Residue, then its C-alpha position, 0 to 999 in steps of 0.5 A: x047131463x050128470x052121471x051118478x053121485x056119491x055112494x056105493x050102489x049101482x050108478x054111484x061112485x066113490x072117487x071115480x078115476x079114469x074113463x074109457x069108451x069102447x068102439x060101441x061107445x059104452x062108457x067104462x068108469x073106474x070107481x076107485x073107492x068102490x074097487x069096481x068098473x061101472x059100464x054105462x049105455x052107449x046112447x043115454x049113459x044109463x047104468x048097464x053093468x058093473x064088475x069088481x070088488x075089493x081084494x087081491x084075486x082075479x077080478x078084485x081090485x085095491x085102488x083102480x088107477x086107470x081104465x082103458x079099452x084095447x082094440x079088440x074090446x078087452x078092458x084093461x085096469x091098472x090095479x094100483x095097490x095090488x101092483x098089477x094090470x088086469x085084463x078082462 
C-alpha cells in the first residue's frame, strides 16, 4: 500500500516528516513542505481531513518537524521555523 505522492492537494505531500497514530488508528502525517497535517482514515488510510497552512499565527506553520498525539487525543506539532510547539 502507498499513501499519496508528490504535490500540494489533498493526499499529496511535499516532504512528509513525522507520523503519529491516535487511539482510533487515524494516521496523522506532518507535511513539512505544505505546512500542514493531513489525517487519513483508520481502516483504509484514505484521506480524511487536513489542517494548517504557511504562516505564524495559531494553526499556521513554518516547517513541521514532528507530530505526536497526546493520551487525550490532542495533536501536538513541533513548528520548527516559528520556534514553538502547537497543540490542537
